[in-house]
Backbone bond lengths (Angstrom), bond angles and torsions (degrees), N, CA, C in turn:
res aa  C-N    CA-C-N  psi(-1)  N-CA   C-N-CA  omega(-1)  CA-C   N-CA-C  phi
1 M - - - 1.452 - - 1.526 108.85 -
2 C 1.318 116.66 130.66 1.460 122.83 178.44 1.518 109.16 -93.50
3 S 1.316 116.07 149.52 1.458 120.74 179.49 1.523 108.99 -138.20
4 V 1.315 116.10 138.07 1.464 122.14 176.73 1.520 107.33 -124.69
5 T 1.315 116.29 133.27 1.454 121.10 -179.94 1.523 108.92 -117.11
6 E 1.328 116.13 132.97 1.461 121.39 177.30 1.520 109.06 -130.90
7 R 1.305 116.26 149.92 1.452 122.32 177.18 1.515 109.87 -107.06
8 F 1.342 116.52 138.78 1.458 121.32 179.05 1.520 109.45 -124.79
9 R 1.311 116.47 145.61 1.462 121.66 176.14 1.528 111.18 -99.87
10 D 1.325 116.74 -13.74 1.457 121.30 176.37 1.522 108.29 -147.51
11 F 1.317 116.45 168.71 1.454 122.12 -178.46 1.526 108.25 -121.57
12 S 1.328 117.20 124.50 1.464 122.44 177.52 1.524 108.16 -95.04
13 L 1.329 116.37 113.49 1.458 122.22 -173.45 1.518 111.00 -100.94
14 D 1.346 115.00 133.24 1.458 121.67 -178.21 1.523 112.38 -84.16
15 F 1.332 114.77 152.23 1.460 123.22 170.53 1.518 107.42 -93.33
16 R 1.306 116.46 145.09 1.466 120.54 172.92 1.515 106.36 -103.26
17 G 1.312 116.70 127.91 1.459 121.82 -176.50 1.510 114.47 -67.40
18 D 1.347 117.78 -20.64 1.459 120.46 -175.04 1.524 113.67 -93.95
19 V 1.334 117.82 8.90 1.462 121.24 -177.29 1.525 108.71 -120.53
20 S 1.349 117.32 127.86 1.462 119.65 -178.25 1.527 111.76 -87.06
21 Q 1.323 119.13 -32.19 1.472 122.30 178.74 1.522 108.67 -120.96
22 L 1.314 116.22 116.46 1.460 122.17 -178.90 1.512 110.60 -110.98
23 S 1.331 115.83 161.60 1.459 120.84 172.18 1.513 108.76 -128.15
24 V 1.323 115.73 148.26 1.453 120.69 177.94 1.532 109.68 -59.53
25 G 1.336 117.32 -37.80 1.459 120.49 179.73 1.523 112.19 -60.35
26 A 1.329 117.52 -46.02 1.465 121.04 179.84 1.528 110.58 -67.28
27 M 1.322 117.44 -38.89 1.458 120.91 178.96 1.531 110.52 -65.13
28 F 1.341 116.42 -40.90 1.459 121.23 178.97 1.525 110.39 -65.59
29 R 1.321 116.82 -44.30 1.473 121.31 -179.79 1.534 110.18 -61.92
30 S 1.345 118.32 -42.82 1.465 119.88 -178.25 1.524 112.27 -69.34
31 Y 1.336 117.62 -21.39 1.465 121.45 175.46 1.529 110.49 -57.92
32 F 1.332 116.45 -30.96 1.460 121.65 -175.85 1.527 113.44 -95.00
33 D 1.337 118.46 3.46 1.463 120.90 175.95 1.527 109.79 -68.39
34 S 1.322 116.53 143.68 1.468 121.93 177.22 1.528 109.37 -73.51
35 E 1.334 115.84 150.82 1.466 120.35 174.53 1.522 109.48 -152.13
36 T 1.310 116.01 152.04 1.458 121.59 175.72 1.524 107.75 -92.46
37 V 1.329 115.77 130.56 1.463 121.09 -178.73 1.526 109.76 -124.27
38 E 1.324 116.02 152.42 1.457 120.53 174.31 1.518 108.32 -76.62
39 A 1.319 116.18 124.29 1.460 120.93 -179.68 1.520 108.41 -159.07
40 K 1.292 117.15 137.56 1.467 121.80 178.56 1.527 107.60 -100.09
41 C 1.316 115.52 117.95 1.461 121.00 -179.41 1.523 109.47 -84.03
42 E 1.317 117.24 128.51 1.461 122.25 179.52 1.523 112.01 -69.63
43 H 1.328 117.21 -24.16 1.469 121.07 -175.49 1.525 112.90 -91.26
44 C 1.343 117.06 -46.05 1.468 119.58 -173.64 1.526 113.66 -111.75
45 E 1.344 118.27 -1.06 1.460 123.56 178.83 1.526 114.49 67.10
46 A 1.313 119.44 12.97 1.470 122.43 178.54 1.529 109.07 -63.59
47 A 1.347 116.51 147.11 1.466 121.81 -177.53 1.519 112.37 -97.03
48 S 1.332 117.42 -10.17 1.470 120.46 178.08 1.525 108.83 -142.63
49 A 1.326 114.32 165.27 1.460 119.95 -179.35 1.519 109.33 -144.21
50 L 1.304 115.48 153.99 1.457 121.23 174.78 1.521 106.82 -93.30
51 L 1.330 116.23 117.50 1.452 121.64 179.53 1.524 107.87 -92.80
52 E 1.316 116.19 115.61 1.462 121.75 176.65 1.517 107.80 -121.75
53 T 1.305 116.08 128.62 1.450 121.63 -179.73 1.517 108.25 -111.57
54 Q 1.329 115.81 131.33 1.461 121.09 -179.96 1.518 109.19 -130.82
55 L 1.313 115.83 147.80 1.459 121.46 174.46 1.518 106.67 -92.70
56 S 1.323 116.67 102.24 1.457 120.23 -175.77 1.522 111.94 -82.35
57 E 1.315 116.52 -26.36 1.465 120.64 179.70 1.524 108.25 -149.49
58 A 1.307 116.83 129.33 1.466 120.29 179.34 1.526 109.18 -70.50
59 P 1.332 117.67 126.30 1.465 119.18 179.14 1.528 111.28 -71.73
60 R 1.324 115.38 153.89 1.467 120.04 177.21 1.521 109.95 -65.40
61 L 1.326 116.31 -37.23 1.461 123.63 179.46 1.524 107.66 -125.24
62 L 1.324 117.64 123.92 1.461 121.82 -179.08 1.525 109.26 -96.40
63 V 1.331 116.67 120.44 1.457 122.47 179.20 1.528 107.47 -112.91
64 L 1.331 115.80 120.25 1.460 121.76 178.91 1.520 109.06 -114.01
65 H 1.312 116.01 131.24 1.461 122.85 178.87 1.523 106.84 -113.99
66 L 1.320 117.21 116.33 1.464 120.98 178.10 1.527 107.78 -89.72
67 K 1.309 116.04 119.02 1.468 121.28 -173.96 1.525 110.82 -81.17
68 R 1.348 115.56 75.05 1.464 121.50 179.24 1.515 112.05 -72.35
69 F 1.318 117.34 -26.35 1.454 120.47 -178.57 1.522 108.48 -93.07
70 V 1.339 115.90 107.63 1.459 123.25 -174.74 1.519 108.71 -106.34
71 P 1.338 117.05 134.79 1.464 118.56 -178.15 1.524 112.38 -71.41
72 N 1.325 114.76 138.17 1.456 121.93 170.20 1.526 103.96 -106.96
73 M 1.338 115.97 99.90 1.462 120.71 -174.06 1.528 111.82 -64.53
74 E 1.327 116.99 -31.59 1.464 121.24 179.51 1.531 111.09 -63.91
75 K 1.335 116.00 -44.89 1.465 121.12 -178.33 1.524 112.87 -90.50
76 Q 1.350 117.07 -7.54 1.467 122.77 -176.91 1.528 111.92 54.61
77 C 1.347 114.15 48.54 1.461 119.87 177.58 1.521 108.54 -150.32
78 Y 1.305 115.67 172.42 1.456 121.52 176.22 1.517 109.96 -101.07
79 E 1.345 115.94 144.30 1.454 121.79 175.09 1.516 108.46 -121.10
80 K 1.316 116.81 145.67 1.458 121.46 -176.87 1.522 111.15 -89.23
81 Q 1.329 115.83 135.55 1.464 123.27 173.59 1.526 107.45 -89.82
82 H 1.332 117.06 129.91 1.464 120.63 -173.40 1.526 113.72 -109.04
83 Q 1.344 118.70 12.65 1.465 119.94 -179.56 1.529 110.96 -62.75
84 A 1.333 115.00 145.61 1.462 120.69 175.42 1.525 108.38 -71.01
85 V 1.333 116.35 144.90 1.464 121.96 179.10 1.520 108.16 -129.83
86 H 1.330 116.00 125.88 1.473 120.75 175.72 1.527 108.12 -79.90
87 I 1.333 115.87 124.16 1.460 121.78 179.42 1.526 107.49 -115.04
88 P 1.336 118.29 109.83 1.469 119.95 -179.05 1.530 110.76 -75.52
89 Y 1.329 116.82 156.85 1.462 120.30 176.97 1.521 111.12 -79.62
90 T 1.334 117.40 -18.25 1.459 121.89 173.50 1.518 107.93 -132.85
91 L 1.332 116.70 129.80 1.454 122.24 179.61 1.521 107.61 -118.70
92 N 1.345 116.80 111.58 1.458 121.98 -179.66 1.526 108.05 -90.55
93 V 1.308 115.99 97.99 1.463 122.40 -176.28 1.524 111.06 -66.87
94 G 1.308 118.02 -38.60 1.465 120.87 -179.40 1.514 112.40 -59.54
95 S 1.320 117.60 -46.23 1.468 119.65 -179.45 1.528 111.25 -71.74
96 L 1.334 117.92 -33.40 1.464 120.37 178.04 1.519 110.83 -63.08
97 L 1.314 116.97 -47.31 1.457 120.29 -177.09 1.517 111.74 -75.31
98 G 1.312 117.57 -31.65 1.455 120.21 178.02 1.511 111.56 -65.00
99 K 1.331 117.42 -36.10 1.463 121.96 -179.60 1.519 111.84 -85.31
100 G 1.341 118.19 -23.55 1.449 119.72 -170.37 1.509 115.85 -106.24
101 E 1.338 119.52 2.82 1.456 120.21 -174.02 1.524 113.47 -67.66
102 A 1.318 119.10 -31.89 1.458 120.46 -175.28 1.528 111.84 -116.05
103 T 1.321 116.96 38.44 1.463 119.42 -175.57 1.517 113.55 -88.23
104 G 1.330 118.26 -3.36 1.462 119.57 179.06 1.511 111.93 101.53
105 S 1.311 115.91 -166.64 1.459 120.57 -174.10 1.508 112.17 -88.10
106 S 1.314 114.44 148.97 1.459 121.40 175.17 1.519 107.95 -107.95
107 P 1.346 117.55 168.39 1.454 118.73 175.16 1.526 109.59 -61.25
108 A 1.312 117.56 154.82 1.458 121.23 -177.90 1.524 110.04 -57.89
109 R 1.339 115.23 138.48 1.463 121.30 179.31 1.514 110.01 -87.60
110 L 1.317 115.72 146.81 1.454 120.88 174.16 1.517 108.71 -85.69
111 P 1.326 118.17 150.63 1.458 119.06 172.40 1.525 109.42 -64.17
112 A 1.321 117.36 160.09 1.461 121.06 -176.99 1.530 111.56 -59.78
113 R 1.331 118.17 -36.13 1.463 122.20 179.84 1.525 109.06 -133.58
114 P 1.342 118.62 76.42 1.458 121.06 -172.10 1.519 115.67 -65.78
115 L 1.316 119.33 -24.49 1.463 120.74 -179.72 1.527 112.28 -96.47
116 A 1.335 117.11 -0.10 1.460 120.86 177.91 1.520 108.90 -83.53
117 S 1.321 116.64 161.19 1.465 119.02 177.44 1.522 108.61 -65.04
118 S 1.321 116.49 144.79 1.466 119.55 -176.25 1.516 109.80 -82.88
119 A 1.327 114.77 141.82 1.461 122.29 177.01 1.510 107.97 -138.95
120 S 1.305 116.93 149.25 1.460 120.44 -179.28 1.514 110.14 -80.99
121 P 1.352 118.00 118.21 1.451 119.55 177.73 1.520 110.80 -75.75
122 G 1.307 115.94 146.82 1.469 120.50 177.46 1.504 110.96 -79.96
123 G 1.298 117.13 152.43 1.463 121.39 -178.94 1.504 111.04 -107.75
124 A 1.302 115.89 159.81 1.455 122.17 175.90 1.518 106.98 -142.86
125 P 1.325 117.69 147.19 1.457 119.19 -177.98 1.516 112.19 -67.23
126 A 1.323 115.07 144.53 1.457 120.74 178.63 1.520 109.58 -77.70
127 E 1.317 115.23 151.36 1.453 120.12 175.36 1.512 108.95 -101.82
128 E 1.322 116.18 170.21 1.460 119.74 -178.07 1.516 110.77 -63.77
129 A 1.334 115.67 149.08 1.459 121.61 -178.01 1.515 111.20 -66.96
130 D 1.312 116.21 144.12 1.455 122.85 176.65 1.523 108.05 -89.43
131 P 1.347 118.87 111.94 1.454 120.60 -174.39 1.528 114.18 -73.29
132 E 1.324 118.38 -15.70 1.454 121.68 -176.95 1.530 110.84 -77.32
133 P 1.343 117.92 133.23 1.463 118.58 174.23 1.529 109.56 -66.35
134 V 1.310 116.18 140.49 1.457 121.30 -176.42 1.523 109.19 -121.57
135 A 1.315 115.99 133.77 1.463 121.57 177.09 1.528 108.33 -118.02
136 Y 1.320 115.56 140.91 1.455 121.93 179.28 1.517 109.12 -117.17
137 K 1.326 115.95 138.64 1.457 122.38 177.16 1.527 108.01 -98.38
138 L 1.326 116.35 135.15 1.459 121.14 178.31 1.526 109.25 -63.93
139 R 1.328 115.81 127.29 1.462 120.81 179.45 1.518 112.27 -119.19
140 A 1.347 117.34 -27.40 1.460 119.29 -178.57 1.526 109.76 -159.22
141 V 1.337 114.36 152.65 1.459 122.44 175.46 1.519 107.17 -137.32
142 V 1.320 116.36 127.55 1.458 121.12 171.82 1.523 105.70 -100.79
143 A 1.325 116.76 126.74 1.468 120.80 -174.42 1.522 110.36 -126.83
144 H 1.333 115.40 141.09 1.456 121.49 174.64 1.520 107.69 -94.11
145 E 1.318 116.25 122.86 1.459 121.16 176.96 1.524 107.28 -104.61
146 G 1.311 115.95 111.05 1.455 121.39 -178.78 1.511 109.68 158.78
147 L 1.331 115.90 163.04 1.456 120.81 -175.80 1.516 113.75 -85.77
148 T 1.325 117.94 -27.78 1.456 120.98 -177.06 1.525 109.58 -133.50
149 P 1.330 117.70 164.60 1.464 120.26 176.27 1.522 113.04 -62.62
150 R 1.324 117.24 -21.63 1.468 120.61 -178.01 1.531 113.37 -95.23
151 S 1.316 117.43 2.47 1.468 119.74 177.77 1.519 109.23 -136.57
152 G 1.325 115.95 157.19 1.454 120.88 -179.40 1.519 111.78 94.77
153 H 1.316 115.37 -170.01 1.459 120.42 178.35 1.528 109.51 -155.07
154 Y 1.327 115.45 174.18 1.455 121.47 -177.77 1.525 110.93 -101.21
155 V 1.329 115.30 143.71 1.458 122.79 173.06 1.527 107.22 -128.38
156 C 1.325 115.81 165.48 1.457 120.32 179.77 1.521 109.82 -131.34
157 Y 1.327 115.91 131.26 1.457 123.08 170.79 1.523 105.54 -103.59
158 A 1.329 118.34 128.96 1.463 120.04 -178.14 1.519 110.84 -143.49
159 E 1.327 114.42 147.32 1.462 121.58 178.52 1.523 108.93 -102.16
160 S 1.328 116.76 133.48 1.455 121.16 178.13 1.526 109.74 -79.29
161 S 1.322 116.38 171.32 1.464 120.68 178.26 1.530 111.63 -65.69
162 K 1.341 117.44 -16.30 1.471 122.04 177.84 1.520 112.18 -92.04
163 G 1.338 117.60 2.90 1.458 121.29 178.46 1.516 114.41 85.93
164 E 1.328 117.94 10.75 1.465 121.64 178.52 1.531 108.62 -90.84
165 W 1.342 116.19 140.58 1.459 121.20 179.74 1.523 110.42 -101.38
166 F 1.324 115.51 141.28 1.456 122.93 -179.94 1.525 109.22 -129.89
167 L 1.332 114.81 150.14 1.461 121.90 170.93 1.520 106.60 -111.50
168 Y 1.327 116.61 121.95 1.458 122.47 177.93 1.524 107.23 -105.86
169 D 1.334 116.19 114.69 1.457 122.51 -176.45 1.529 107.78 -132.91
170 D 1.314 115.68 95.87 1.461 122.46 -174.59 1.528 109.52 54.32
171 S 1.331 118.49 -118.92 1.467 120.21 -177.87 1.524 112.05 -91.19
172 R 1.324 118.14 2.41 1.462 122.29 -178.60 1.529 109.96 -102.44
173 V 1.344 115.30 133.66 1.458 121.10 176.17 1.515 107.58 -124.66
174 K 1.330 115.83 126.84 1.458 120.46 178.95 1.515 108.30 -116.69
175 Q 1.333 116.30 128.34 1.468 120.57 175.49 1.518 108.27 -96.60
176 Y 1.334 116.21 134.58 1.460 121.65 176.23 1.518 107.78 -86.04
177 A 1.344 116.55 130.09 1.466 121.52 -179.63 1.522 110.11 -71.06
178 R 1.328 115.85 152.74 1.476 120.19 175.69 1.521 108.26 -57.80
179 G 1.324 116.67 134.92 1.450 121.00 -178.90 1.514 113.35 88.83
180 E 1.353 116.48 -22.40 1.465 119.56 176.23 1.527 107.12 -70.08
181 E 1.326 115.65 143.17 1.467 119.04 -177.82 1.519 110.11 -55.76
182 K 1.332 115.02 131.53 1.458 119.74 -179.95 1.520 109.28 -66.52
183 P 1.320 116.88 151.86 1.466 120.52 -175.25 1.516 112.14 -68.21
184 T 1.324 115.13 142.62 1.451 122.36 169.37 1.511 106.89 -136.91
185 P 1.309 117.42 130.44 1.464 119.02 -179.49 1.525 110.70 -61.53
186 N 1.320 115.89 148.84 1.468 121.43 177.06 1.511 110.62 -65.54
187 A 1.333 117.06 163.01 1.463 122.11 -178.49 1.522 111.65 -57.12
188 G 1.329 117.92 -30.72 1.452 120.90 -178.67 1.516 113.59 -89.72
189 D 1.313 118.25 0.30 1.454 121.31 -179.09 1.513 110.67 -83.56
190 D 1.304 115.56 167.16 1.466 122.38 -178.16 1.525 109.49 -110.86
191 P 1.345 118.89 87.05 1.458 119.62 -179.70 1.507 111.18 -74.24
């Protein structure tokens, strides 16, 4: 059996076309579902491989990229997915992975940049698994405001070390008052 190990600094999460309301937790959990992929092994000549993704070490900072821009291979362009996504203020990765490790196969994942030229990523050895459950607090969201990848612009919602939320929109900064509803990106935004 051949094994390849790669290190990632962020996780690119897929949208499922058949779901109208998604959650970051469910998207993160499905990232770790096993799947069979077409791959030619140089060592054993196998035509397919079982892709299993594991979190070997909890990162200090968790960066999640929601892949709202999906390639349309027929038109050779990207189209934006507009489904609403629930983003919790606390994401308990330990409980998500503990409950989701044996849930079966998910639909095939797209590469992070499917229309870009392909390059071989370098690998790095995995470290031992961290047995402690890890929870992450939401600190910032970068959102795309616009209907298509070719229109609109990006804004950032961020929480200060004092717990105050700000909206950064080009040269404009808006502070949310205490008690004012905390920001949540619109259904068409790219959190």
